[in-house]
BAFI-3210 file (N, C-alpha, C; in Angstrom, 3 decimals, decimal comma, padded with zeros to 6 digits):
// residues 313
n [1|2|3|4|5|6|7|8|9|10|11|12|13|14|15|16|17|18|19|20|21|22|23|24|25|26|27|28|29|30|31|32|33|34|35|36|37|38|39|40|41|42|43|44|45|46|47|48|49|50|51|52|53|54|55|56|57|58|59|60|61|62|63|64|65|66|67|68|69|70|71|72|73|74|75|76|77|78|79|80|81|82|83|84|85|86|87|88|89|90|91|92|93|94|95|96|97|98|99|100|101|102|103|104|105|106|107|108|109|110|111|112|113|114|115|116|117|118|119|120|121|122|123|124|125|126|127|128|129|130|131|132|133|134|135|136|137|138|139|140|141|142|143|144|145|146|147|148|149|150|151|152|153|154|155|156|157|158|159|160|161|162|163|164|165|166|167|168|169|170|171|172|173|174|175|176|177|178|179|180|181|182|183|184|185|186|187|188|189|190|191|192|193|194|195|196|197|198|199|200|201|202|203|204|205|206|207|208|209|210|211|212|213|214|215|216|217|218|219|220|221|222|223|224|225|226|227|228|229|230|231|232|233|234|235|236|237|238|239|240|241|242|243|244|245|246|247|248|249|250|251|252|253|254|255|256|257|258|259|260|261|262|263|264|265|266|267|268|269|270|271|272|273|274|275|276|277|278|279|280|281|282|283|284|285|286|287|288|289|290|291|292|293|294|295|296|297|298|299|300|301|302|303|304|305|306|307|308|309|310|311|312|313]
n.u [007,912|009,770|012,378|013,413|015,592|015,601|013,036|010,405|008,488|005,868|005,278|003,168|002,209|000,148|-000,109|000,597|001,876|003,784|005,076|006,220|008,219|010,159|011,166|012,305|014,302|016,125|016,767|018,048|020,222|023,686|026,290|029,360|031,058|031,659|030,777|028,895|027,107|026,196|024,887|022,915|021,516|020,491|018,723|016,973|015,965|014,637|012,595|011,227|010,413|008,641|006,588|005,843|004,950|002,716|001,118|000,777|-000,642|-003,019|-003,890|-004,254|-006,231|-008,421|-008,765|-009,581|-011,937|-013,982|-016,424|-016,490|-016,799|-015,359|-012,821|-012,081|-011,955|-009,726|-007,722|-007,943|-007,401|-004,667|-003,725|-004,635|-003,837|-001,340|000,568|000,883|002,389|004,614|005,936|007,354|009,178|010,608|011,790|013,566|015,249|016,360|017,775|019,617|021,196|022,269|023,762|025,795|029,212|030,435|029,304|030,497|032,220|030,782|030,598|029,854|027,332|024,765|024,692|025,194|022,861|020,976|021,679|021,212|018,435|017,397|018,377|016,960|014,347|014,548|015,000|012,546|010,710|008,223|006,833|004,278|003,080|002,320|-000,358|-001,787|-001,064|-002,242|-004,930|-005,043|-004,608|-006,915|-008,862|-008,224|-009,009|-011,759|-012,305|-011,636|-013,664|-015,929|-015,327|-015,123|-017,715|-019,074|-021,321|-022,500|-025,499|-026,428|-027,926|-029,707|-028,142|-025,772|-022,624|-019,157|-017,217|-014,795|-015,427|-017,104|-015,454|-015,024|-017,019|-016,235|-014,654|-016,219|-017,660|-019,990|-021,059|-023,164|-023,736|-021,308|-021,322|-023,599|-022,741|-020,482|-021,634|-023,367|-021,552|-020,233|-022,313|-022,793|-020,409|-020,577|-022,512|-021,203|-019,566|-019,602|-019,132|-016,549|-015,144|-015,267|-013,654|-011,211|-010,755|-010,435|-008,186|-006,349|-006,062|-004,957|-002,567|-001,250|-000,796|000,881|003,168|003,888|004,425|006,756|008,456|008,403|007,494|005,212|002,995|003,966|006,739|007,225|006,331|007,949|010,436|009,820|009,265|011,765|012,949|015,619|017,122|016,088|014,317|011,311|011,085|012,463|010,690|008,515|009,619|009,956|007,280|006,523|008,058|006,819|004,318|005,062|006,268|005,025|002,226|001,204|001,686|000,005|-002,439|-002,479|-002,571|-005,065|-006,645|-006,249|-007,430|-010,053|-010,686|-010,394|-012,386|-014,506|-016,028|-017,370|-016,359|-014,168|-015,005|-015,131|-015,901|-014,824|-012,200|-011,055|-011,888|-011,152|-009,567|-009,786|-012,104|-012,175|-013,281|-013,288|-010,647|-011,132|-010,017|-011,169|-014,442|-017,187|-018,208|-016,075|-014,112|-013,015|-011,708|-009,830|-008,263|-007,217|-005,683|-003,795|-002,524|-001,332|000,542|002,226|003,109|004,669|006,687|007,672|007,288|007,177|006,316|003,793|002,632|002,599|000,809|-001,533|-001,922]
n.v [000,596|000,175|000,470|003,172|005,981|008,623|009,720|010,308|007,883|008,596|010,294|011,934|011,340|012,559|015,090|018,257|020,154|018,717|017,378|019,246|020,742|018,702|018,061|020,522|020,592|018,732|020,014|022,278|021,289|021,350|019,940|018,479|016,499|013,271|011,270|012,596|013,242|010,718|009,949|011,875|011,094|008,635|009,487|011,033|009,017|007,476|009,218|009,447|006,789|006,440|008,226|007,137|004,598|005,260|006,525|004,399|002,569|003,976|004,007|001,262|000,668|002,253|001,103|-001,454|-000,952|000,543|001,671|002,994|005,976|007,382|006,192|006,812|009,580|009,918|009,024|010,896|013,249|013,064|012,966|015,391|017,411|016,865|015,547|017,462|019,432|018,051|017,077|019,284|019,850|017,456|017,401|019,535|018,382|016,315|017,816|019,036|016,867|016,054|018,258|018,222|018,499|016,280|014,082|012,453|010,895|008,884|005,756|002,876|000,472|001,014|003,762|004,723|003,928|005,360|008,034|008,071|007,632|009,771|011,980|011,780|012,212|014,825|016,189|015,873|017,114|019,588|022,437|023,282|020,961|019,581|020,090|019,041|016,349|015,630|015,810|013,740|011,526|011,659|011,198|008,573|007,428|007,792|006,058|003,635|003,530|003,195|000,733|-000,858|-000,893|-002,493|-005,074|-008,232|-009,520|-012,740|-015,744|-015,511|-014,550|-012,247|-011,285|-010,366|-008,962|-010,367|-012,739|-013,856|-015,048|-017,701|-019,186|-019,456|-021,643|-023,810|-026,893|-026,775|-025,430|-023,610|-022,386|-021,106|-019,232|-017,676|-016,580|-015,126|-013,233|-011,931|-010,716|-009,042|-007,357|-006,017|-004,580|-002,845|-001,064|000,852|001,975|004,546|006,549|005,668|006,079|008,858|009,512|008,449|010,098|012,601|012,081|011,606|014,131|015,598|014,178|014,531|017,289|017,376|016,096|017,902|020,179|019,336|019,486|017,494|015,301|013,803|011,778|009,186|009,429|010,880|009,177|007,030|007,951|008,647|006,152|005,152|003,682|002,843|001,051|000,111|001,039|002,735|002,123|-000,292|-001,878|-001,857|-003,237|-005,672|-006,356|-006,713|-008,955|-010,811|-010,916|-012,075|-014,532|-015,728|-015,359|-016,931|-019,499|-019,439|-019,300|-021,829|-023,398|-022,584|-023,697|-026,395|-026,526|-025,940|-028,200|-030,226|-029,543|-030,006|-028,185|-025,836|-023,263|-021,156|-019,320|-016,368|-017,395|-019,876|-020,101|-020,527|-022,899|-026,349|-028,027|-030,731|-031,385|-031,847|-031,554|-028,367|-027,417|-027,199|-025,762|-025,096|-024,989|-022,702|-022,019|-022,392|-020,502|-019,042|-021,082|-021,866|-019,557|-019,456|-021,805|-021,149|-019,096|-020,569|-022,049|-019,976|-019,167|-021,308|-021,111|-018,501|-016,492|-013,709|-013,273|-014,406|-012,595|-010,320|-011,257|-011,475|-008,763]
n.w [019,200|021,587|022,555|022,582|022,076|021,572|021,077|023,276|025,111|025,586|023,569|021,272|018,114|016,732|017,598|016,854|018,389|019,691|017,633|015,792|017,317|017,891|015,419|014,862|016,787|015,735|013,338|014,298|015,669|016,130|014,120|014,313|013,516|011,911|013,580|015,161|013,145|012,399|014,755|014,756|012,469|013,314|015,284|013,743|012,149|014,060|014,844|012,399|012,097|014,250|013,546|011,076|011,852|013,372|011,411|009,612|011,178|011,590|008,963|008,407|010,274|009,353|006,894|007,516|008,839|007,327|007,697|010,075|011,580|013,565|013,533|010,924|011,183|012,865|011,173|009,042|010,437|010,922|008,276|007,202|008,976|010,264|008,495|006,301|007,593|008,463|006,158|004,775|006,827|007,123|004,633|004,940|006,846|005,332|003,448|005,127|005,902|003,386|002,785|004,613|005,526|006,531|005,495|003,541|005,019|006,119|005,277|003,225|002,145|003,181|003,632|001,109|-000,215|001,268|000,693|-002,042|-002,172|-000,612|-002,003|-004,361|-003,396|-002,422|-004,789|-005,992|-004,312|-003,818|-002,442|-003,154|-003,894|-001,646|-000,498|-002,673|-002,667|-000,282|-000,984|-002,873|-001,215|000,353|-001,570|-002,195|000,173|-000,017|-002,120|-000,875|001,045|-000,559|-001,735|000,548|001,430|-000,303|-000,866|-001,852|-002,856|-002,872|-003,698|-001,555|000,559|002,051|000,822|000,902|-001,856|-001,918|-000,575|-002,411|-004,206|-003,572|-004,738|-007,333|-007,423|-007,285|-008,525|-009,899|-012,754|-013,708|-011,240|-010,730|-012,804|-012,188|-009,766|-010,558|-012,275|-010,499|-008,714|-010,515|-011,384|-009,001|-008,648|-010,810|-010,011|-008,526|-010,394|-011,598|-009,460|-008,764|-011,124|-011,205|-008,999|-009,923|-012,182|-010,955|-009,384|-011,428|-012,634|-010,471|-009,990|-012,397|-012,270|-010,019|-011,018|-013,049|-011,528|-010,366|-012,439|-014,374|-017,154|-016,932|-014,843|-014,659|-014,941|-012,648|-010,525|-010,943|-010,200|-007,578|-006,450|-006,359|-008,475|-009,564|-011,040|-013,427|-016,414|-017,668|-020,378|-020,558|-019,139|-020,884|-023,030|-021,774|-021,366|-024,027|-024,588|-022,931|-024,165|-026,546|-025,826|-023,562|-023,591|-025,816|-024,717|-022,469|-023,772|-024,933|-022,621|-021,738|-023,759|-023,217|-020,676|-021,337|-022,853|-020,929|-019,119|-020,705|-022,218|-024,637|-024,931|-023,084|-020,198|-018,028|-015,539|-015,498|-014,790|-012,269|-011,211|-010,516|-013,116|-013,532|-012,400|-009,667|-006,271|-004,520|-002,240|001,263|003,903|006,308|007,785|007,347|009,829|011,456|011,616|013,768|015,197|013,289|013,084|015,687|015,763|013,861|015,196|017,293|015,878|014,994|017,503|018,331|016,488|016,888|019,629|019,502|016,889|017,082|018,825|017,238|015,319|016,831|017,307]
ca.u [009,317|009,969|013,769|013,700|016,661|015,438|011,622|009,791|007,463|004,535|005,184|001,928|002,439|-000,982|-000,113|001,589|002,643|004,915|005,746|007,037|009,451|011,185|011,816|013,136|015,490|017,071|017,222|018,917|021,357|024,964|026,985|030,773|031,877|030,925|030,137|027,700|026,181|025,579|023,947|021,803|020,758|019,757|017,607|016,018|015,337|013,704|011,433|010,505|009,790|007,503|005,518|005,391|004,174|001,404|000,355|000,416|-001,695|-004,268|-004,297|-004,754|-007,504|-009,520|-008,978|-010,311|-013,233|-014,323|-017,714|-016,345|-016,524|-014,335|-011,527|-011,782|-011,606|-008,338|-006,873|-007,964|-006,736|-003,222|-003,489|-004,929|-003,209|000,043|001,436|001,273|003,416|005,806|006,645|008,385|010,209|011,461|012,560|014,677|016,172|017,097|018,735|020,682|022,109|022,964|024,693|026,801|030,577|030,897|028,546|031,404|032,934|029,899|030,767|029,149|026,158|023,562|024,720|025,062|021,439|020,270|021,916|020,540|016,996|017,077|018,639|015,827|013,185|014,794|014,819|011,121|009,849|007,743|005,905|002,924|002,518|001,880|-001,835|-002,297|-000,874|-003,275|-006,181|-004,947|-004,805|-008,329|-009,616|-007,995|-009,858|-013,133|-012,383|-011,648|-014,993|-016,846|-014,990|-015,413|-019,168|-019,658|-021,837|-023,186|-026,636|-026,358|-028,580|-030,369|-027,204|-024,876|-021,211|-018,214|-016,675|-013,747|-016,067|-017,721|-014,454|-015,088|-017,954|-015,565|-013,962|-017,223|-017,761|-021,280|-020,783|-024,206|-023,559|-020,163|-021,739|-024,491|-021,933|-019,637|-022,496|-023,865|-020,459|-019,972|-023,403|-022,600|-019,309|-021,017|-023,318|-020,306|-018,623|-019,533|-018,371|-015,133|-014,580|-015,108|-012,464|-010,043|-010,526|-009,899|-006,812|-005,532|-005,739|-004,055|-001,263|-000,617|-000,311|002,010|004,332|004,282|005,046|008,114|009,248|008,457|006,568|003,994|003,016|004,810|008,112|007,273|006,201|009,134|011,489|009,334|009,385|013,205|013,234|016,889|017,872|015,505|013,596|010,000|011,276|012,806|009,448|007,715|010,244|009,638|005,879|006,515|008,607|005,754|003,303|005,609|006,683|004,190|000,802|000,839|001,659|-001,221|-003,562|-002,467|-003,072|-006,513|-007,265|-006,233|-008,440|-011,356|-010,904|-010,549|-013,691|-015,540|-016,894|-017,077|-015,579|-013,794|-015,593|-014,463|-016,241|-014,196|-010,753|-010,555|-012,313|-010,186|-009,831|-010,081|-013,407|-012,057|-013,929|-012,329|-010,132|-011,751|-009,219|-012,046|-015,827|-017,526|-018,443|-014,848|-013,096|-012,325|-010,812|-008,729|-007,399|-006,522|-004,647|-002,738|-001,778|-000,518|001,690|003,137|003,690|005,737|007,790|008,226|006,298|007,054|005,487|002,422|002,149|002,279|-000,402|-002,632|-002,119]
ca.v [000,989|000,319|000,815|004,496|006,744|010,044|010,093|009,825|006,867|009,220|011,204|011,775|011,734|013,310|016,405|019,119|020,858|017,845|016,932|020,302|021,049|017,671|018,270|021,717|020,209|018,105|021,028|023,239|020,639|021,480|018,681|018,839|015,345|012,168|010,562|013,361|013,123|009,397|009,999|012,702|010,266|007,648|010,179|011,382|007,763|007,085|010,101|009,055|005,483|006,638|008,841|006,184|003,540|005,820|006,732|003,098|001,979|004,662|003,569|-000,106|000,748|002,771|000,158|-002,603|-000,512|001,686|002,240|003,596|007,400|007,824|005,716|007,631|010,928|009,875|008,922|012,165|014,275|012,963|013,281|016,791|018,369|016,564|015,272|018,659|020,155|017,204|016,897|020,311|019,734|016,319|017,872|020,325|017,424|015,645|018,777|019,230|015,734|016,072|019,394|018,081|018,219|015,004|013,004|011,566|010,021|007,758|004,890|001,598|000,346|001,611|005,218|004,960|003,814|006,471|009,263|007,938|007,797|011,120|012,960|011,696|012,838|016,270|016,709|015,836|017,857|020,939|022,853|023,385|019,618|019,011|020,012|018,164|014,985|015,411|015,554|012,401|010,569|011,701|010,518|007,154|007,022|007,692|004,807|002,543|003,474|002,609|-000,692|-001,530|-001,003|-003,391|-006,375|-008,890|-010,365|-013,926|-016,942|-015,226|-014,123|-011,137|-011,643|-009,383|-009,422|-011,362|-014,004|-014,413|-015,786|-019,128|-019,856|-019,713|-022,930|-024,879|-027,688|-026,462|-024,316|-022,571|-021,653|-020,200|-018,129|-016,788|-015,868|-014,142|-012,159|-011,170|-009,869|-008,017|-006,363|-005,179|-003,642|-001,841|-000,059|001,918|002,326|005,992|007,276|005,290|006,785|010,268|009,556|008,231|011,287|013,657|011,691|011,767|015,542|015,991|013,560|015,214|018,575|017,093|015,826|019,154|021,054|018,826|019,666|016,250|015,288|013,064|011,144|007,995|009,864|011,303|008,062|006,185|008,509|008,584|004,762|004,823|002,623|003,295|000,021|-000,203|002,180|002,407|001,511|-001,692|-002,554|-002,048|-004,337|-006,894|-006,665|-007,260|-010,312|-011,647|-011,102|-012,960|-015,852|-016,309|-015,343|-018,144|-020,633|-019,323|-019,664|-023,275|-023,916|-022,343|-024,696|-027,646|-026,413|-026,021|-029,600|-031,019|-029,237|-030,484|-027,067|-025,326|-022,022|-020,792|-018,061|-015,880|-018,220|-021,192|-019,958|-020,890|-024,244|-027,390|-028,489|-032,165|-031,501|-032,260|-030,552|-027,398|-027,649|-026,382|-025,944|-024,949|-024,665|-021,292|-021,820|-022,761|-019,477|-018,753|-022,202|-021,809|-018,442|-019,839|-022,785|-020,394|-018,391|-021,557|-022,342|-018,828|-019,153|-022,306|-020,590|-017,292|-015,773|-012,332|-013,332|-014,639|-011,329|-009,461|-011,815|-011,035|-007,326]
ca.w [019,369|023,035|022,867|022,029|022,698|021,261|021,177|024,513|024,916|025,624|022,432|020,524|016,721|016,191|018,244|016,211|019,427|020,004|016,410|015,186|018,083|017,826|014,128|014,963|017,550|014,811|012,385|014,984|016,326|015,416|013,821|014,176|013,142|011,320|014,687|015,505|012,028|012,475|015,864|014,274|011,543|014,099|015,935|012,689|011,755|015,110|014,713|011,196|012,341|015,153|012,764|010,061|012,502|013,727|010,181|009,048|012,012|011,281|007,625|008,524|010,998|008,533|005,797|008,067|009,381|006,471|008,088|011,404|011,403|014,517|013,021|009,747|011,650|013,345|009,980|008,311|011,248|010,663|006,866|006,885|009,888|010,640|007,345|005,548|008,346|008,604|004,891|004,566|007,862|006,784|003,480|005,480|007,470|004,256|002,882|006,110|005,802|002,103|002,767|005,666|005,057|007,092|004,875|002,824|005,944|006,438|004,127|003,254|001,292|003,771|003,448|-000,325|-000,547|001,903|-000,070|-003,331|-001,969|-000,136|-003,052|-005,285|-002,761|-002,376|-006,145|-006,333|-003,384|-004,106|-001,389|-003,680|-004,076|-000,371|-000,421|-003,729|-002,172|000,732|-001,694|-003,465|-000,120|000,748|-002,623|-001,983|001,297|-000,523|-002,875|000,104|001,661|-001,534|-001,864|001,801|001,629|-001,299|-000,453|-002,963|-002,460|-003,729|-003,186|-000,296|001,599|001,726|000,807|000,364|-003,151|-001,683|-000,224|-003,615|-004,980|-003,259|-005,642|-008,608|-007,320|-007,227|-009,744|-010,530|-013,654|-013,635|-009,983|-010,914|-013,672|-011,432|-008,770|-011,268|-012,770|-009,349|-008,232|-011,533|-011,323|-007,805|-008,901|-011,777|-009,319|-008,071|-011,462|-011,851|-008,434|-008,825|-012,277|-010,817|-008,148|-010,769|-013,003|-010,091|-009,063|-012,632|-012,764|-009,385|-010,187|-013,528|-011,772|-009,132|-011,868|-013,724|-010,523|-010,121|-013,651|-015,132|-018,284|-016,624|-013,527|-014,667|-014,657|-011,245|-009,595|-011,142|-009,347|-006,205|-005,998|-006,353|-009,449|-010,122|-011,754|-014,729|-016,975|-018,231|-021,689|-020,337|-018,747|-022,092|-023,780|-021,025|-021,678|-025,386|-024,513|-022,359|-025,206|-027,584|-025,347|-022,513|-023,949|-026,576|-023,803|-021,675|-024,652|-025,055|-021,347|-021,726|-024,633|-022,463|-019,615|-021,999|-023,222|-019,708|-018,536|-021,620|-022,602|-025,980|-024,831|-021,718|-019,740|-016,805|-014,374|-015,654|-014,644|-010,940|-010,865|-010,835|-014,482|-013,491|-011,748|-008,271|-005,398|-003,962|-000,903|002,303|005,124|007,475|007,469|007,603|011,262|012,167|011,367|015,026|015,496|012,329|013,481|016,913|015,420|013,182|016,238|017,997|015,002|015,107|018,844|018,369|015,678|017,494|020,439|019,011|015,703|017,546|019,394|016,094|014,703|017,698|017,105]
c.u [009,590|011,374|014,163|014,822|016,475|013,998|011,033|008,673|006,052|004,350|003,935|002,118|001,309|-001,040|000,991|002,434|003,831|005,737|006,688|008,298|010,533|011,880|012,772|014,405|016,555|017,612|018,246|020,176|022,637|025,630|028,439|031,662|030,995|030,189|028,843|026,655|025,461|024,556|022,704|020,910|019,910|018,548|016,530|015,259|014,311|012,439|010,579|009,776|008,559|006,321|004,956|004,535|002,779|000,539|-000,106|-000,690|-003,044|-004,802|-004,902|-006,121|-008,648|-009,791|-009,775|-011,719|-013,699|-015,628|-017,642|-015,904|-015,421|-012,943|-011,125|-011,338|-010,167|-007,358|-006,784|-007,304|-005,237|-002,905|-003,630|-004,147|-001,717|000,955|001,813|002,326|004,726|006,607|007,682|009,510|011,156|012,323|013,768|015,708|017,003|018,146|019,901|021,698|022,932|023,978|025,825|028,183|031,109|030,208|029,458|032,167|032,075|029,871|030,002|027,876|024,945|023,526|024,662|023,588|020,640|020,439|021,191|019,039|016,654|017,336|017,486|014,597|013,336|014,573|013,341|010,270|009,514|006,709|004,464|002,277|001,951|000,353|-002,438|-002,170|-001,896|-004,611|-006,188|-005,191|-006,273|-009,210|-009,432|-008,831|-011,315|-013,326|-012,460|-013,016|-016,010|-016,601|-015,373|-016,897|-019,822|-020,074|-022,652|-024,299|-026,689|-026,984|-029,155|-029,458|-026,366|-023,428|-020,379|-017,742|-015,591|-014,357|-016,722|-016,743|-014,542|-015,998|-017,315|-014,775|-014,942|-017,315|-019,043|-021,106|-021,891|-024,105|-022,417|-020,571|-022,635|-023,698|-021,093|-020,481|-023,037|-022,790|-020,172|-021,048|-023,219|-021,485|-019,749|-021,867|-022,453|-019,332|-018,478|-018,794|-016,876|-014,453|-014,340|-013,852|-011,211|-009,719|-009,936|-008,467|-005,880|-005,109|-004,745|-002,654|-000,513|-000,044|000,894|003,281|004,820|004,953|006,494|008,989|009,358|007,331|005,272|004,126|003,863|006,257|008,256|007,270|007,363|010,257|011,094|009,481|010,829|013,520|014,493|017,475|017,265|014,591|012,196|010,112|011,640|011,571|008,558|008,286|009,956|008,199|005,763|007,034|007,586|004,693|003,775|005,808|005,680|002,725|000,408|000,781|000,391|-002,439|-003,643|-002,978|-004,582|-007,241|-007,318|-007,299|-009,838|-011,682|-011,147|-011,907|-014,840|-016,522|-016,439|-016,188|-015,338|-014,371|-014,897|-014,734|-015,680|-012,714|-010,213|-010,928|-011,223|-010,540|-010,196|-011,365|-013,326|-012,678|-012,894|-011,881|-010,820|-010,994|-010,034|-013,458|-016,112|-017,741|-017,219|-013,752|-012,309|-011,325|-009,597|-007,729|-006,586|-005,416|-003,484|-001,871|-000,862|000,714|002,713|003,845|004,824|006,944|008,486|007,138|006,096|006,174|004,023|001,823|001,774|000,995|-001,634|-002,969|-002,827]
c.v [001,258|000,810|002,155|005,180|008,253|010,510|009,481|008,819|007,450|010,259|010,897|012,254|012,549|014,740|017,270|019,881|020,021|017,517|018,002|020,596|019,989|017,697|019,464|021,443|019,603|019,108|021,977|022,601|020,833|020,124|019,000|017,676|014,280|011,373|011,269|013,279|011,772|009,338|010,794|011,893|009,235|008,283|010,562|010,141|007,312|007,926|009,679|007,735|005,602|007,224|007,871|005,090|004,044|005,959|005,397|002,421|002,653|004,225|002,168|-000,112|001,178|001,850|-001,053|-002,232|000,727|002,360|003,004|005,060|007,897|007,412|006,528|009,028|010,971|009,808|010,270|013,291|014,266|013,404|014,772|017,776|018,122|016,405|016,528|019,508|019,372|017,155|017,991|020,237|018,575|016,639|018,683|019,422|016,712|016,567|019,012|018,096|015,799|017,200|019,251|017,784|016,885|013,797|011,989|010,602|008,840|006,847|003,581|001,647|001,076|003,119|005,585|004,927|004,969|007,747|009,231|008,197|009,230|012,170|012,963|012,401|014,356|016,890|016,775|016,798|019,257|021,285|022,860|022,010|019,026|018,985|019,129|016,702|014,637|015,087|014,171|011,330|010,516|011,032|009,008|006,613|006,890|006,410|003,608|002,400|002,847|001,103|-001,461|-001,741|-001,984|-004,714|-006,943|-009,768|-011,551|-015,130|-016,719|-014,799|-012,954|-011,607|-010,416|-009,868|-010,487|-012,729|-014,663|-015,256|-017,282|-019,881|-020,174|-021,016|-024,111|-025,611|-027,414|-025,222|-023,257|-021,747|-020,648|-018,990|-017,152|-015,953|-014,788|-012,958|-011,316|-010,219|-008,745|-006,940|-005,440|-004,163|-002,515|-000,754|001,130|002,366|003,838|006,749|006,908|005,980|008,264|010,428|009,413|009,477|012,425|013,355|011,934|013,222|016,013|015,439|014,173|016,555|018,404|016,873|017,099|020,115|020,641|018,904|018,426|016,191|014,547|012,335|009,886|008,362|010,248|010,099|007,099|006,651|008,429|007,183|004,268|003,658|003,006|002,322|-000,412|000,944|001,766|001,706|000,033|-002,498|-002,810|-003,177|-005,680|-007,326|-007,263|-008,696|-011,286|-011,944|-012,109|-014,390|-016,521|-016,386|-016,543|-019,388|-020,626|-019,707|-021,174|-023,935|-023,722|-023,358|-026,059|-027,648|-026,579|-027,481|-030,465|-030,787|-029,704|-029,413|-026,517|-024,087|-021,687|-019,427|-017,614|-016,753|-019,645|-021,191|-020,429|-022,311|-025,248|-028,004|-029,971|-032,459|-032,069|-031,186|-029,603|-027,793|-026,708|-026,605|-025,787|-024,616|-023,214|-021,011|-022,169|-021,713|-019,173|-019,828|-022,184|-020,706|-018,805|-020,856|-022,117|-019,666|-019,348|-021,947|-021,221|-018,815|-020,160|-021,859|-019,431|-016,595|-014,336|-012,280|-013,560|-013,370|-010,354|-009,925|-011,411|-009,571|-007,061]
c.w [020,848|023,377|022,246|022,799|022,501|021,483|022,441|024,199|024,924|024,510|021,622|019,087|016,107|016,709|017,644|017,223|019,902|018,763|015,855|015,999|017,965|016,459|014,200|015,762|016,641|013,798|013,024|015,573|015,512|015,250|013,491|013,758|012,503|012,395|015,074|014,395|012,071|013,610|015,475|013,340|012,289|014,788|014,914|012,226|012,784|015,048|013,523|011,404|013,221|014,381|011,736|010,684|012,858|012,479|009,594|009,858|011,757|009,912|007,680|009,209|010,084|007,345|006,261|008,517|008,614|006,871|009,411|011,269|012,334|014,044|011,802|010,164|012,154|012,175|009,261|009,099|010,992|009,233|006,594|007,739|010,115|009,426|006,564|006,268|008,414|007,306|004,621|005,598|007,562|005,564|003,943|006,164|006,408|003,654|003,837|006,028|004,506|002,011|003,778|005,084|005,567|006,443|004,187|003,712|006,413|005,213|004,313|002,447|001,854|003,534|001,968|-000,730|000,041|001,088|-001,406|-003,201|-001,575|-001,207|-004,055|-004,702|-002,685|-003,754|-006,525|-005,512|-003,905|-003,036|-001,894|-003,908|-002,787|-000,265|-001,507|-003,312|-001,098|000,075|-002,334|-002,396|000,292|-000,313|-002,526|-000,847|000,850|-001,331|-001,928|000,759|000,714|-001,638|-000,608|002,042|000,668|-000,667|-001,618|-002,413|-003,424|-003,031|-001,779|000,844|001,099|001,839|000,404|-001,000|-002,979|-001,358|-001,436|-004,424|-004,740|-004,228|-006,994|-008,594|-007,296|-008,571|-010,532|-011,418|-013,657|-012,349|-010,109|-011,750|-012,922|-010,423|-009,428|-011,735|-011,630|-008,826|-009,223|-011,522|-010,125|-008,023|-009,833|-011,134|-008,920|-009,151|-011,626|-010,745|-008,430|-009,993|-011,949|-009,952|-008,996|-011,590|-012,172|-009,687|-010,245|-012,812|-011,712|-009,605|-011,360|-013,081|-010,855|-009,944|-012,549|-012,752|-010,243|-011,363|-014,513|-016,157|-018,013|-015,306|-013,518|-014,355|-013,188|-010,315|-009,748|-010,219|-007,874|-005,623|-006,005|-007,291|-010,229|-011,141|-013,076|-015,128|-017,439|-019,577|-021,566|-019,920|-019,958|-022,945|-023,101|-021,304|-023,081|-025,404|-023,934|-023,416|-026,249|-027,086|-024,409|-022,924|-024,811|-025,694|-022,961|-022,517|-024,827|-023,770|-021,235|-022,608|-023,930|-021,374|-020,207|-022,340|-021,984|-019,056|-019,429|-022,030|-023,950|-025,944|-023,368|-021,366|-018,449|-015,589|-014,475|-015,308|-013,305|-010,531|-011,239|-012,187|-014,523|-012,697|-010,330|-007,393|-004,809|-002,565|000,078|003,611|006,400|006,985|007,864|009,082|012,108|012,022|012,639|015,391|014,571|012,693|014,718|016,638|014,687|014,198|017,010|017,179|015,095|016,460|018,965|017,552|016,373|018,306|019,971|017,776|016,074|018,120|018,278|015,412|015,519|017,445|015,795]
res [m|a|n|r|k|f|i|d|l|d|f|n|p|a|d|l|a|q|v|i|p|v|h|q|l|l|l|d|r|p|i|h|s|a|v|e|l|e|r|w|l|l|d|a|s|e|l|s|s|v|l|d|e|y|a|n|r|r|y|i|e|k|s|c|h|t|e|d|a|a|i|e|a|r|f|l|q|y|v|e|e|v|e|p|k|v|k|p|l|f|f|q|l|q|k|k|y|l|a|s|p|f|r|g|q|l|t|g|r|r|y|e|m|l|e|r|k|w|r|s|e|v|e|l|f|r|e|e|n|v|p|l|e|t|e|v|t|k|l|g|n|e|y|d|k|i|s|g|a|m|m|v|n|f|e|g|r|e|y|t|p|q|q|m|a|r|f|q|e|k|n|d|r|p|l|r|q|r|a|w|e|a|a|s|r|r|r|m|i|d|a|e|p|i|e|i|i|f|d|r|m|l|g|l|r|t|q|i|a|r|n|a|g|l|d|g|f|r|s|y|i|w|k|s|y|k|r|f|d|y|t|p|e|q|c|l|r|f|a|d|a|i|a|e|s|v|v|p|l|v|k|e|l|d|r|q|r|c|a|e|l|g|i|a|a|l|r|p|w|d|l|a|v|d|a|k|n|r|p|p|l|e|p|f|k|e|n|q|i|g|e|f|v|e|k|t|r|l|i|f|d|r|l|s|p|a|l|a|e|d|f|d|s]
***
């Protein structure tokens, strides 16, 4: 965000000594007109964007480098120290806007959507949920570390679970089966610690929903995700319609695949291979990844230098 008008370019989102005062400035600023309210909103939006960008970059970093303790520490510092202080302050900012007598003078779709979203968040917010949300985020980080550390030993080499997917496109059926079973065995090694994380998350999320006065986490997250235009019941009816109309079609397609492959029964390792036994497409060889990435960057550069810069980042 180079074109800032409210937040200094040297502002440090990880420093509470800088983060708290700038929130307080917005809370204390008097608003005497719709014009001033709109300017206040733009400044609040800029602050929120700066914090969100920092948090998202820390999240991406730790997701890409789950084994790096320093990167994880930067992520957790923001999650444990900054976010718990920011959430109540942002709640106060939202309440200030919703209570403004000039709010009705800001018309148009953008302000209708903003009010709808912020009113939902204000209704959900509970101070006692802030530390519970922090714990949920930390548990998610533990899951990411477990997933990021997974490596599958297959045919004398180490692969990530994602890299193992390539073997499911091979025409050699015994190879596909061995690869599928190797990846499944590796996942099962971490089944228990993942189940423990899930159980702890389940308890925390249930408590978060109860603290907000709701009957369960689905009701809470539905409102949190701003799903205003359809209900859980409509989703269940949609699932029933899929079961009635689409599942029989998929079963027929599976029967066709089984016949084309010339096998007696379809197995999990038969779902990604080409049914006509054509070899898998290989846009680049394993030793050409750098060249493939560079060519992708050149394409982006011809489309948009800004897009290429983002790709580099």
